[in-house]
N, C-alpha and C positions, 0 to 999 in steps of 0.2 A: 402351563402352570408357572408362575413367577416365583423366583427365589432371590431374596436380597443377599447379594455376595458381600457388599461392603456399605457401611455408613460412616462417613468420616468428613475431613475437610481437605482442601487442596494444600493447606499449610502442613497437614500431617501426612497425607499421601499424595504424591505427585502423579499427574495424569500419565506421564511416561511409564512409570511403574505399573499403573493400572493396565495400560494398553499391552504391556509385555506379558502381564499375568494372564490377561484374556487370550493372547496369542498362544501361549503355552497350553492353555486349557482347550484351545480351539472352540471357545465359547461363543454363543450368540447371546448378545446382551445390550442393554441400554445404559449409557452413562449419563447421569443427570447432574448438572452443575447449577446450583440455585434453581430459580424458577424458569429461566429463560433459555438454558443451553441443553440440548439433547444430541448426544452422539451415539451412532448405532454401529455395532460390530456384528459381523456374521462369521461363524467359524474361525474366529480370532482375527479377522481382518476388517478394518474400517470400511464401511460402505456408504454411510450417509450421515448427515447432520442437520439439525434445525438450530441455527445459531444467529444471534442478533447481528445487524449490520448490513451493509450494502456492497461489500467488496468482491464477492465471489459468485454472482449470478452466473448461470452456465453460459448464456450469450456473451457476457463480458469475457469470461475465460477463453472461449472459442475464438473470439475476436482478437484477443491478445496473443494467442497462439498462432494466429494467422490461418486458421482453419476455415472461418467464414469471412466474407468481405464486409466492409463497413456498411454497404447498401443492405445486405441480408441482415446485418445486426440491427440497423435502425428500423427496418420494417418490422422485424420480429418483436422489437420493444413495443411498437404500437399495437401489435396483436396481443402481446403479453399483458399489456395494461387493461385490456378488456376483461381479463380473468377467465377462469375456466379451464385452461390448458397450461401445461408445463412448457418450458422454453424449448426443450429438446424435441417435443412433439411438433411445435410450430415449425421449427427449422427443418425437421425432416419432411414435413408435409410440403414445405415450399421447395424441396429439392436442393436446399443449400447445404445439406449435411448428410454424409453417408455414415454407415455403421462404425467404420474405423475411426472417423473423426469424432463421432459421439462418444465412443468408448475412451478415447484419449482426453476429451474435454471433461467427461464425467470423472475420470480418475484424477485430473488435476483439480477439479472442483472439490472432490472429497479431500484431497491432500490439503487444500487451502483452509478448508473449514476446520480440520483437526489441528492445523498449524495455529490457527487463531486461538482455538481453545487451549493450546499448549502455552500460550503467553499468559494466561490467567495465573495469578499467584494465590489468590484466596477465593473462598466460597464454599458452600455446602456441597458435599460429594456423595452420590449414592450410585452404586452399580447393582443392576438388577439383571439376573439371568432369565431371559424371557424371549418368547417369539414376538418380535415387533413388527414383522411384515416388511421390513426394509431389506433391500439387497436380494430379493428373490427372482427379479426379472433376469432374462437371459443377457440383457445388455448392461447389467449392473457392473460398476467398476469396483474392484477389490484392491485396496492399496496395502502394501506390506507395512506393518506397524513400525518396523525398524527405519524405514525411510521417513515416516511420519515423525518418529522420535528425533532422528537426526536433523531434519529440516526445522522441526518445531524448536529445538534447542538453538539452532544456529540463528533463527529469525526472531524468536520470542523470549530468550533468556538473556538477562544481563550478566556481565562477568561476576558481580557480586552474588547473584543467585546461584550460579554454577558453583562457585567457591563454597558457598553455604551448604549446598547439597552434597558436595564432595567431602564435607567435614567428617562423615562416617568413616572415611579412610585414614584418619589421623592415626599415626602410629603403625600403619599397615604398609605393605609392599605389594605392588600390582604389576601384572604383566598380561599382555594380550594372549588369550588362549589360542595356540597355533591351530587348533582344530575347527575354530569358528570360520564360517563362511561369511565373507564381508560384501558380497555382491549386492545385497539388497539394501545397504545403508545409503547408497548414492554418494559415496565419498569421491571428492574431486582428487586431481593429482596432487595438489597441495596438502589436502587432507591425508593422503596416503603417506606422505613423508612423516607426519605425526604418528600415523598408525604403526609405521615401521619402528619409530622410536619407542613406542609402547611395546612393541614385540621383541625389542632388543634384549630385554632381561628385566628382572624385578627391580623396581624403584619406587621410592615415595612420591607422593604428589608434589612435595616441595622440589625434589630432584628433577622430576618431570618439568616442572615450571622453569626451573633454571636452565635446563638443557634445551628447552624449546626457545628460550630467548624471546625474541619479538613476536613469535608465534605461540606464546604462552597461552593466550586466551583460547586460541584455536585448539591447542592440545588439551586443555582442560575440558572444553565442550566435548571433544571426541571421547575423552576418558569417561566423562559422565555418561554419554550415550552408550558406551560399551559396558559400563558398570551396570546401568539399569536393565540392559538386555542380556546380562549374565555372560558377557563375553570376556570379562576379565578374571584372571586367577588372582586371588587375594590371599596373602599370608602374613603372619606376624613376622616382624623383622628378624627376630631371633631364629626363625625357621628357614631363612634364605641363606644359602652358601654364596661365597664370593664368586664361584663359577657360574652362578645363576644371575649375576648382576650384569648390566650393560658394560661393554667395553669403554673404558675412559675416553678413548679417541672418538668414539661415536658421539658421546655427549658433547665433547669439545667441538666437533664438526657441526653438529646440529645447532649449537648456540650461534655459530657464525655463518649459518647456511646462506642467509640471503641479506643483502644491505638494506638499510632502512627505506631507501627509495623504492625498492621493489615491494615493500610492504604497504607503504602509505605515502601518497604524493604530498609534496609541500603544499601547505594550504595558505591561501591569502587571508587578508582581514575579513572579507565577506564570509568565507567559509567558516573561519573561526567563530564569527558571531552567530552563525546558524548553529555551529556545534554547541555553543553555550546555551542557546535558546532551547535546543533539543534536550539537553541535560536538565534544564530547569523545568521545562514542560513535563518531561518523564516523571520527574520527582513529584510535581504537582498532581499529576494524574495518579500516581501511586497513593498519594494522600487523599485523593478525592472520594475514595470508597464508591458508594452506590450514587453519588450525586452527579447526574448527567449534565446539569447546568454548569457545575464546576469544571467539568472536562472541557466545555466550550467557553469557559470564562464568561459566563452570562448570568444575569439574575433570573429569578423564577418568572418574572414578568416579561421576558424577552419576546419579541415579535417573531413571526415566521421569517421575515426578511433578515432580522438580526441573527437568527439561528443559521439561516442559509450563508450569510457572509462569514460568520465565525467558522462554519465547517469548511467552507472553500479555503479560508486562510490556513486552517489546520492541515487540510489535505495537500495543499500546495507545498507547505514546508516539509511535511513528513512523507511525501511520496517517495518510494524507493528509488525510482529513476533519478529524481532530483539529487538525492543523497549520493548516489553513485557518481553523478556528473561532478559533484563538489568534492569528491574524494573522501566522503564521510561514511563509507561502507561499514566501518567498525561500529557505527551507531545504529545499524539496521534493527537490532533487537529492541532498543528503546523506541525507535520510531515505529516499529510494527505494533508495539504494545499501546503507544498513544493513538495510532491510527485506528486500531481495533476498538478502542474506547470511543474515539470520535465517530466512527461508523454507527456504533451502537447508539450513541447520543443523538445523532442526526435522524437516524431512521425512527427513533421513538419520539423525539420532540417536534419534528417537522410534521408529524401526523396528529391532528387535534385530538382524535379519539385516544390514540395510544399514549399521548402526552397526559391527558386527564387520568387515564388509568394508572399511569406511572406515578403521578403526583399523589393519587389516592392509595398507592401501594397495593393496588389490586393485581396488576399484571394481566396479561392476556396471552393465552396459548392459541396463536394464529394457525390456521390451516396452512399446509405447505404452499398451495398455489397462491393464496392471499399474500403470504410472506414474500414469495418471489415477485408478485406484482409490485409490492411496496419497495422491495430492494431494487427493482428495475426502475422505478420512478426516481429514486435517489441516485441511481447509477447514471440515468439519462441526464440529470441536471449536472452532475460532476463531469461527465464525458464532454458535454457541450462546452463547459468552462475551459477544460483543457484543450479542446480543439481550437476555440477562439484564441487562447494564449499562443498556441502553436502557429496560428495564422499570422499573429502580430510579429512573431519572431521571424517567420518566412518573408514577411514584407520587408523586414530590416535587411534581409539577405538578398532581396530583390528576386526572390523565387515567387513570382506573382501567380503563376499557374498553381503551384502547391498551396499558396495562401487561399486562393479562391476555393480549392477543394476542401481545405480544413475549415474555412468560414461557412461554406455551404453546409457541412456536416453539423456545425454548431447551430446554425439557423434551423435546420431540419429537426434537430432535437429540441430546441427551445425557440420557437418562432416569434414569441412575444418579447424577447430580450432585445431592447434597442441597441445596446452595445454590439451584439453579434451581427445585427443588421448593418450597422455602421462599418464594421470590419469587412463584411462581405461587399458592400458597395464600393468601398475604397479599394479593395483588392481587385475587384472588377474594373474599376476605373484605371488602375495601374496596368492591368494586364491588356487593356485595350489601346490600339494605336491612337496617337493623338488626333489624327484626322477623323477617326471614327467616334470620338467622344461626345460631340455636341448632343446626340440624342439621349445621352446618359446624364447630361448635366443637371437638369431640373430634379430628377429623382435623387440623384446622389446627393445634391445639396440639401434637399428636404430631409433626407434620412439622417444626414449628419447633424443638421440643426436640431432634429427631434432627439437625437442621442445625447447631445451635450446639454439639452434642456433637461432631460431625465436624469443625467449623470453630470452635474456641474464641475466635477474634478476630473473629467475624462480628457487628459492632456493630449493624447494622440488624436482624439476626436476633434478637438479645436484646431490642431495643426493641419489635419486633412481638410477641415472646412475651410481654412484660410487658403489652402492650395486651389480648392474648387472655386471659391469666391473670386480669387484672382483669374482663374480661367474664364470666369463669367464677366470679367471686366469691372467687378465691384471692388475697387482697391480699398475703399473705406472699411467694408465689412471684412476683407481680408486682413487688414492691419489690426483691427480689433481682435480677430481670432488669433493672429500670430502673437499678439501681446499676452492674450490669456494663456496660450500654450507655453509660452516662455515663463509666465508667472507660476503655472502649475508644475513645470518640469524644466528648470534651469539647465539641465544637462542636455536638452535638445539643442544641438549646435546649429541646425538649420533654422530653427525659430529664433535663436539668439542672433543669427546673422540678419534675418529679416527685420528684427527689431532694431538692430544697430543701423542698418541702412535707413530705416524709417526715421530714426533720430537725426541722423546726419542730413537727410533731405529737410527735415523740419528745421534744424539749426541754420542750414544754408538758406532756407526761405526767409528766416528772420533776419539773416545778414543782408539779404538783398533789399 
């Protein structure tokens, strides 16, 4: 029998609070957000979710955790696309996955789904106490909601959102309840320094912010997590004695705990440009409401190819690994919010049927297996793009064997993409001894010619084609390709050198 526990909005009731209430009640419930999000809780623990987007399929999670190989992942995607079976069943049947690996992957998958939902700031919210059937299998993963709340706030909340939600503590003094067990939150070593600060005595939010110094955002996020999980003691200022306040020296030491260099690396112009772009994009996505075309910056008449290009561009910019490499980890929350909306937009608009339903405001409640198949297709495309990009990076580092492996994976996932074929044949050419290359010449040149014909702005493709044409003794074709490569990418020093030599020879010929 179903019982509606709550009908509200995310603006009025945060998902973090809802999760902890269900945890205290040890309730089995369904959390519904708008028409497209379903989160399932059993005995107070998150166990499953039906959420839009393509970022958390089980196979992808297992692959990223290193539990399954790329070969097992790729073959499972092909089986999954046929429909009818879940990803875990396919991997277990192929002996690529054992029970322990499955449990770990399922746990991480559930955690990611709930974290993505935590990033939502608005939407209709309904909580129904009911038997939903999820989480009853022996291999079901149950995730502690305190870990979900902490990770969700870390990855999905902006500093402004945290400050806004902590406004209820204005005029209050807070302290960590010493009786609270903190092991389930997943706090890091750096987090524990802020937890210790909160446990040092009663203080206001403003005092906590000042004491934390450069770690203020981290301290406020931890304070919010502890507040919604009822791990903070809260008193009126007048009820706190001086003996219950933190030692003044502790506050001073915390403020100067670490130098700026340990908190955030110095950023170059490129990283600063990306930082500004992320801020602008995050604000735009927040204003976009339900307009999925606006998320991808497209008109309603955008073609499938335009949707794909826009999604790739967004995913590359906002991928967490790229932000960490640029030293922009403080923007993870904004990036995660944008990427979640981008995943939702791509999964919906790239499917003709779902796109039509969305435009008509009908929406569709897809079955779980069908949803996973759609997510797998989107993930296949994105994985292929990242593999091809990595192959080109490895080529620059002269890691030819690694480039061949990455390019082969891209071609396996997307065999019709001419660019991926070009990267693979060039990587294979580079990995082959010069004396063994003649049998590869015709196919390599033909593949590269087709690639630059399909993608006329493929600068690397033209440069590789020039190299192969020269190896074939076709200097005229090589020079044309060098000129085009230099025109498309003036930063390619090798192409620039070849063009300069060509102009010198040409000038010398005129002088003779």
